[in-house]
PLY file of the C-alpha trace (Angstrom):
ply
format ascii 1.0
element vertex 408
property float x
property float y
property float z
element edge 407
property int vertex1
property int vertex2
end_header
40.27 -8.47 -82.46
37.49 -11.01 -82.16
39.15 -12.31 -79.01
39.24 -8.79 -77.50
35.57 -8.21 -78.35
34.63 -11.50 -76.77
36.26 -10.57 -73.46
34.70 -7.09 -73.54
31.23 -8.53 -73.91
31.84 -10.88 -70.98
32.92 -7.97 -68.73
29.85 -5.94 -69.71
27.58 -8.89 -68.86
29.25 -9.40 -65.49
28.95 -5.69 -64.69
25.30 -5.68 -65.64
24.69 -8.71 -63.39
26.24 -7.07 -60.34
24.39 -3.84 -61.00
21.11 -5.72 -61.06
22.04 -7.66 -57.90
22.78 -4.45 -56.00
19.45 -3.01 -57.08
17.56 -6.12 -55.83
19.31 -6.13 -52.41
18.53 -2.51 -51.59
15.82 -2.13 -48.87
13.19 0.59 -48.86
13.46 3.15 -46.09
10.83 2.57 -43.30
9.56 5.43 -41.25
9.04 4.25 -37.57
5.60 4.84 -36.10
5.48 7.13 -33.06
5.25 5.37 -29.66
1.72 5.52 -28.28
1.50 6.59 -24.66
-0.67 4.67 -22.19
-4.02 6.25 -21.46
-6.77 5.81 -18.88
-10.33 7.02 -19.32
-12.82 7.02 -16.44
-16.57 7.31 -16.38
-18.39 7.42 -13.04
-22.02 8.19 -12.26
-22.23 11.48 -10.33
-24.75 10.42 -7.67
-25.88 7.36 -5.71
-28.45 6.87 -2.96
-28.75 4.17 -0.31
-29.99 3.65 3.27
-27.58 3.36 6.17
-26.17 -0.15 6.71
-27.21 -1.09 3.16
-24.89 -1.66 0.21
-24.81 0.21 -3.09
-22.53 -1.09 -5.85
-20.45 1.61 -7.54
-19.01 0.19 -10.76
-17.08 2.78 -12.81
-16.24 2.38 -16.48
-12.46 2.17 -16.87
-10.83 2.07 -20.32
-7.07 1.45 -20.41
-5.15 1.61 -23.70
-1.50 0.93 -24.62
-0.73 -0.25 -21.11
1.65 -3.00 -22.25
2.29 -5.11 -19.13
1.48 -2.40 -16.62
-1.18 -3.30 -14.05
-3.62 -0.67 -12.85
-4.08 -0.03 -9.14
-7.38 1.22 -7.72
-8.17 3.29 -4.64
-11.45 4.58 -3.22
-11.44 7.29 -0.58
-14.05 9.23 1.35
-13.77 12.51 3.20
-13.96 12.12 6.98
-13.52 14.51 9.86
-11.10 13.38 12.55
-11.35 13.97 16.28
-9.10 16.99 15.75
-11.67 18.52 13.40
-9.44 18.13 10.35
-11.02 16.72 7.16
-8.94 14.01 5.51
-9.19 11.19 2.98
-9.91 7.74 4.38
-9.31 4.68 2.19
-12.42 2.50 1.87
-11.52 0.16 -0.99
-8.83 -1.06 -3.38
-10.80 -2.93 -6.07
-12.30 -1.61 -9.29
-15.87 -1.97 -7.99
-16.81 -0.47 -4.63
-19.54 -1.93 -2.43
-20.28 1.24 -0.50
-21.88 0.94 2.94
-22.06 3.53 5.71
-23.27 3.50 9.33
-24.52 7.10 9.42
-27.01 9.06 7.35
-25.07 11.79 5.52
-23.80 12.97 2.14
-20.47 11.32 1.31
-17.90 12.66 -1.16
-16.24 9.60 -2.69
-13.17 9.75 -4.91
-11.88 7.05 -7.25
-8.21 6.94 -8.28
-6.61 4.76 -10.96
-2.81 4.57 -11.04
-0.98 3.09 -14.04
2.75 3.40 -13.46
3.21 7.19 -13.29
-0.16 7.94 -14.86
-2.87 8.91 -12.34
-6.52 9.52 -13.19
-9.31 10.49 -10.79
-13.09 10.69 -10.77
-15.53 11.54 -8.00
-19.13 10.86 -7.01
-21.52 11.61 -4.19
-23.42 9.04 -2.13
-26.47 10.19 -0.20
-27.12 7.85 2.74
-30.57 8.18 4.24
-31.93 7.25 7.66
-33.94 4.06 8.16
-35.94 5.08 11.22
-34.66 2.01 13.07
-32.71 1.73 16.30
-29.70 -0.58 16.27
-27.56 -2.30 18.88
-23.90 -3.30 18.71
-24.41 -6.93 19.77
-25.72 -9.91 17.82
-28.70 -10.75 20.02
-31.00 -12.68 17.69
-30.60 -16.44 18.05
-30.74 -18.35 14.76
-29.54 -21.81 15.79
-27.86 -23.63 18.63
-26.46 -27.15 18.97
-23.89 -27.95 21.66
-21.48 -30.87 21.76
-21.33 -33.08 24.88
-20.30 -31.41 28.12
-20.97 -31.88 31.82
-22.46 -28.36 31.87
-25.35 -29.50 29.64
-27.00 -31.12 32.67
-28.32 -27.66 33.49
-30.39 -27.64 30.28
-33.42 -29.68 31.35
-35.36 -29.45 28.10
-36.65 -32.19 25.84
-37.44 -30.29 22.62
-35.47 -28.04 20.27
-38.11 -25.32 20.61
-37.73 -25.23 24.39
-33.94 -25.01 24.27
-33.95 -22.23 21.65
-36.38 -20.19 23.75
-34.15 -20.68 26.77
-30.97 -19.75 24.90
-32.60 -16.62 23.44
-33.49 -15.53 26.97
-29.89 -16.15 28.04
-28.63 -14.01 25.14
-30.93 -11.17 26.13
-29.72 -11.33 29.73
-26.01 -11.54 28.82
-25.55 -15.02 30.27
-22.91 -17.52 29.13
-24.11 -20.22 26.73
-22.40 -23.61 26.81
-21.03 -24.97 23.53
-19.40 -28.17 24.78
-16.48 -29.86 23.02
-15.71 -30.21 19.28
-18.42 -29.04 16.91
-20.73 -27.38 19.43
-22.00 -24.12 17.94
-24.27 -21.11 18.19
-25.51 -18.88 15.34
-26.59 -15.31 16.08
-27.67 -12.36 13.94
-26.97 -8.63 14.14
-29.82 -6.18 13.60
-27.60 -4.40 11.05
-24.75 -5.25 8.70
-21.37 -5.10 10.43
-19.27 -3.10 7.98
-16.03 -4.53 6.62
-13.95 -1.44 7.34
-10.82 -1.12 5.22
-7.65 -2.05 7.13
-9.44 -2.46 10.49
-10.81 -5.23 12.67
-14.57 -5.20 12.63
-16.11 -7.33 15.38
-15.20 -9.34 18.43
-16.45 -12.60 19.94
-16.17 -13.17 23.67
-16.15 -16.66 25.18
-15.56 -18.30 28.55
-13.74 -21.61 29.07
-15.66 -24.07 31.26
-12.63 -25.00 33.31
-11.25 -23.95 36.67
-7.68 -24.30 35.42
-7.98 -22.88 31.88
-9.30 -19.33 31.58
-9.52 -19.02 27.78
-8.95 -21.21 24.76
-9.58 -20.64 21.05
-12.79 -21.38 19.16
-13.48 -20.76 15.47
-15.81 -18.37 13.67
-17.90 -18.45 10.48
-19.54 -15.34 9.02
-22.33 -14.71 6.50
-23.47 -11.65 4.57
-27.16 -11.65 3.62
-26.51 -10.82 -0.03
-30.02 -11.59 -1.26
-31.64 -9.84 1.72
-33.98 -12.72 2.50
-33.19 -12.54 6.22
-31.65 -16.03 6.15
-28.04 -17.18 6.26
-28.15 -19.40 3.17
-25.70 -22.31 2.91
-23.75 -20.63 0.09
-23.31 -17.42 2.10
-21.18 -18.88 4.91
-17.41 -18.32 5.01
-14.86 -19.34 7.60
-12.52 -16.84 9.23
-9.15 -18.19 8.17
-7.04 -17.50 11.24
-3.40 -18.26 12.05
-3.96 -22.05 12.12
-6.08 -22.41 8.99
-3.35 -23.58 6.60
-1.15 -25.50 9.02
-0.39 -29.19 8.41
-1.95 -30.05 11.78
-5.35 -28.67 10.70
-8.03 -31.11 9.51
-10.55 -29.68 7.04
-14.08 -31.11 6.67
-13.88 -33.05 9.92
-17.01 -34.81 11.21
-17.68 -36.42 14.56
-20.76 -38.37 15.65
-21.75 -38.57 19.32
-23.91 -41.41 20.65
-26.36 -41.15 23.53
-25.10 -43.00 26.64
-27.14 -45.89 28.00
-28.19 -44.87 31.53
-28.49 -48.56 32.50
-24.89 -49.37 31.48
-22.50 -50.22 34.29
-19.66 -47.69 34.58
-16.23 -48.91 33.45
-13.76 -47.40 35.88
-10.24 -46.56 34.84
-6.89 -46.91 36.58
-6.87 -43.27 37.68
-9.12 -42.29 40.56
-10.80 -39.55 38.48
-11.87 -42.00 35.71
-15.40 -42.77 36.91
-16.50 -44.24 33.53
-13.90 -44.39 30.77
-16.51 -45.76 28.30
-19.28 -43.31 29.09
-20.09 -41.63 25.75
-19.05 -43.19 22.44
-17.99 -41.17 19.42
-16.82 -41.94 15.89
-15.42 -39.67 13.17
-14.99 -39.63 9.40
-11.31 -40.59 9.78
-12.15 -44.16 10.84
-11.49 -43.39 14.49
-13.74 -44.17 17.45
-13.37 -43.72 21.18
-15.20 -42.70 24.35
-15.63 -39.54 26.38
-14.68 -40.35 29.96
-17.06 -39.26 32.69
-14.98 -37.86 35.52
-15.53 -38.61 39.17
-16.29 -34.95 39.90
-19.23 -34.87 37.45
-20.39 -38.47 37.82
-23.97 -37.47 38.64
-24.40 -35.26 35.58
-25.65 -35.99 32.07
-23.22 -34.84 29.35
-25.54 -35.52 26.40
-28.14 -32.95 25.18
-31.50 -34.23 26.42
-33.49 -32.91 23.44
-31.44 -34.87 20.85
-32.07 -38.46 19.69
-29.75 -41.45 19.88
-26.90 -39.78 17.96
-25.95 -36.61 16.10
-23.11 -35.40 13.90
-21.19 -32.12 14.09
-18.86 -30.79 11.39
-16.14 -28.21 10.93
-12.44 -27.54 10.64
-10.59 -29.32 13.42
-7.57 -27.49 14.85
-4.67 -28.87 16.83
-4.38 -27.29 20.27
-1.10 -28.04 22.09
-1.73 -29.50 25.56
0.90 -30.75 28.02
0.30 -32.88 31.11
2.38 -31.29 33.88
1.30 -33.74 36.59
3.76 -36.54 35.72
1.12 -38.43 33.77
-1.48 -38.31 36.55
-3.89 -36.30 34.37
-4.60 -33.73 37.05
-2.81 -30.60 35.73
-2.26 -29.33 32.19
-0.75 -26.43 30.27
-2.97 -25.44 27.34
-1.73 -23.46 24.34
-3.47 -20.82 22.26
-3.54 -19.32 18.75
-2.23 -16.01 17.43
-5.12 -14.37 15.56
-8.47 -14.97 13.90
-10.30 -16.79 16.72
-12.50 -16.14 19.68
-11.22 -17.09 23.11
-7.69 -15.76 22.58
-5.80 -12.76 23.92
-7.15 -10.49 21.18
-10.49 -11.89 19.94
-11.14 -9.04 17.50
-11.68 -10.19 13.92
-11.25 -8.60 10.49
-13.99 -9.64 8.06
-11.31 -9.57 5.34
-9.92 -12.80 6.84
-12.93 -14.73 5.49
-12.11 -17.60 3.10
-14.21 -19.95 0.98
-14.21 -23.77 1.12
-11.04 -23.83 -1.00
-9.19 -21.47 1.31
-9.42 -18.57 -1.16
-10.00 -15.11 0.28
-13.40 -13.56 -0.38
-14.46 -9.94 -0.19
-17.59 -9.21 1.81
-18.93 -5.67 2.27
-19.99 -6.71 5.77
-21.65 -9.51 7.73
-25.09 -10.12 9.24
-24.60 -13.53 10.87
-21.93 -15.09 13.09
-21.44 -18.76 13.84
-19.13 -19.61 16.72
-18.08 -23.24 17.11
-15.60 -25.29 19.10
-12.88 -26.44 16.69
-10.78 -28.57 19.06
-11.28 -31.84 20.88
-9.18 -31.74 24.03
-9.28 -33.97 27.12
-7.91 -32.56 30.37
-8.02 -35.65 32.54
-9.54 -34.97 35.94
-10.65 -31.53 34.72
-12.84 -33.23 32.08
-13.13 -32.07 28.46
-11.96 -28.62 27.51
-15.25 -26.92 26.64
-16.29 -23.36 25.88
-19.20 -21.01 26.50
-20.31 -18.24 24.16
-20.69 -14.82 25.75
-21.31 -12.27 23.00
-20.50 -11.04 19.48
-20.16 -7.27 19.10
-19.65 -4.77 16.28
-16.43 -2.86 17.00
-17.27 0.00 14.64
-20.84 0.44 15.76
-22.32 3.88 15.24
-25.19 4.73 17.55
-28.32 6.35 16.17
-28.69 10.07 16.72
0 1
1 2
2 3
3 4
4 5
5 6
6 7
7 8
8 9
9 10
10 11
11 12
12 13
13 14
14 15
15 16
16 17
17 18
18 19
19 20
20 21
21 22
22 23
23 24
24 25
25 26
26 27
27 28
28 29
29 30
30 31
31 32
32 33
33 34
34 35
35 36
36 37
37 38
38 39
39 40
40 41
41 42
42 43
43 44
44 45
45 46
46 47
47 48
48 49
49 50
50 51
51 52
52 53
53 54
54 55
55 56
56 57
57 58
58 59
59 60
60 61
61 62
62 63
63 64
64 65
65 66
66 67
67 68
68 69
69 70
70 71
71 72
72 73
73 74
74 75
75 76
76 77
77 78
78 79
79 80
80 81
81 82
82 83
83 84
84 85
85 86
86 87
87 88
88 89
89 90
90 91
91 92
92 93
93 94
94 95
95 96
96 97
97 98
98 99
99 100
100 101
101 102
102 103
103 104
104 105
105 106
106 107
107 108
108 109
109 110
110 111
111 112
112 113
113 114
114 115
115 116
116 117
117 118
118 119
119 120
120 121
121 122
122 123
123 124
124 125
125 126
126 127
127 128
128 129
129 130
130 131
131 132
132 133
133 134
134 135
135 136
136 137
137 138
138 139
139 140
140 141
141 142
142 143
143 144
144 145
145 146
146 147
147 148
148 149
149 150
150 151
151 152
152 153
153 154
154 155
155 156
156 157
157 158
158 159
159 160
160 161
161 162
162 163
163 164
164 165
165 166
166 167
167 168
168 169
169 170
170 171
171 172
172 173
173 174
174 175
175 176
176 177
177 178
178 179
179 180
180 181
181 182
182 183
183 184
184 185
185 186
186 187
187 188
188 189
189 190
190 191
191 192
192 193
193 194
194 195
195 196
196 197
197 198
198 199
199 200
200 201
201 202
202 203
203 204
204 205
205 206
206 207
207 208
208 209
209 210
210 211
211 212
212 213
213 214
214 215
215 216
216 217
217 218
218 219
219 220
220 221
221 222
222 223
223 224
224 225
225 226
226 227
227 228
228 229
229 230
230 231
231 232
232 233
233 234
234 235
235 236
236 237
237 238
238 239
239 240
240 241
241 242
242 243
243 244
244 245
245 246
246 247
247 248
248 249
249 250
250 251
251 252
252 253
253 254
254 255
255 256
256 257
257 258
258 259
259 260
260 261
261 262
262 263
263 264
264 265
265 266
266 267
267 268
268 269
269 270
270 271
271 272
272 273
273 274
274 275
275 276
276 277
277 278
278 279
279 280
280 281
281 282
282 283
283 284
284 285
285 286
286 287
287 288
288 289
289 290
290 291
291 292
292 293
293 294
294 295
295 296
296 297
297 298
298 299
299 300
300 301
301 302
302 303
303 304
304 305
305 306
306 307
307 308
308 309
309 310
310 311
311 312
312 313
313 314
314 315
315 316
316 317
317 318
318 319
319 320
320 321
321 322
322 323
323 324
324 325
325 326
326 327
327 328
328 329
329 330
330 331
331 332
332 333
333 334
334 335
335 336
336 337
337 338
338 339
339 340
340 341
341 342
342 343
343 344
344 345
345 346
346 347
347 348
348 349
349 350
350 351
351 352
352 353
353 354
354 355
355 356
356 357
357 358
358 359
359 360
360 361
361 362
362 363
363 364
364 365
365 366
366 367
367 368
368 369
369 370
370 371
371 372
372 373
373 374
374 375
375 376
376 377
377 378
378 379
379 380
380 381
381 382
382 383
383 384
384 385
385 386
386 387
387 388
388 389
389 390
390 391
391 392
392 393
393 394
394 395
395 396
396 397
397 398
398 399
399 400
400 401
401 402
402 403
403 404
404 405
405 406
406 407
């Protein structure tokens, strides 16, 4: 009997243990929280005012909640009337903040759209653009600076001071005459009388040049642009950006290149070369920041001319991005005939010299967004010798706003 009771107590203890264990392992029931949908809230001022060719910043308040990894897309549109008389939406921006600028005085209905996956939210505002009372022209006719690189064509510039040459070049600009830039580094800086608008998805301005060669009709030169953000009327050093064309990121491109030209000694005896056209193969010395030095050869054809700017001292340095231009001697090494290549886009002196301001890049090659530009710098970005035809040099003709709107 005692034995039976002993075993009964053991079974009861074991049962109680398992009952307690089952109670401890049971989990409480959790009610899942409802999934929160993504939401977008917009707040946009109803009205803005600005003068034509001036910028007004439109910065809406955008609050996005529960977006997870979704990325919002922005779009700004304005109502425009086409040539067919039909009113339609024209895209003018794709960033959260819009730098609005318009060429005509009018009331503009601007719409802002935020798209988050399938969620679309819109807000609208009105921009009143007023007249300025000024008359504008499409071309950049105000000379800011000019400094050519050596070229036989500089013999025509018989001036001994910078003031004299700038006055002469300004007169040439006004009269639509070609302005010599010379070889690598030679440049001209001009200013528009209005801000050339960076139109969305369109090319905005063009630069026309002329090659100073009887055998080469055009060849590419590079362009810098500046927007006068602080409205001081000056192209400040930190406002300049290079147009990053088709060659900008190629391995053959040399960034931050510098070349120094030295004034020739008029009393030096000419060092003739083996070829008949090499009148003085050690005429004008140059050095660069790549530990290279050499001479510009004076050709027989231009032996009586002075290649060096007369208003400059014993030496001067020019800087920029140096581009590789393919050149092939097709005269069996005689140096009398050459085929010269070209670039695809983003330069003056090519088949299509029209430029989109959106191609502007900073010193690190990163794209920048400019609402427009006020200044243009055109400079020769290649150093190319063409034997008997001398250096391949360029002349600036004009810079023109492609989207220019004439005053009423």
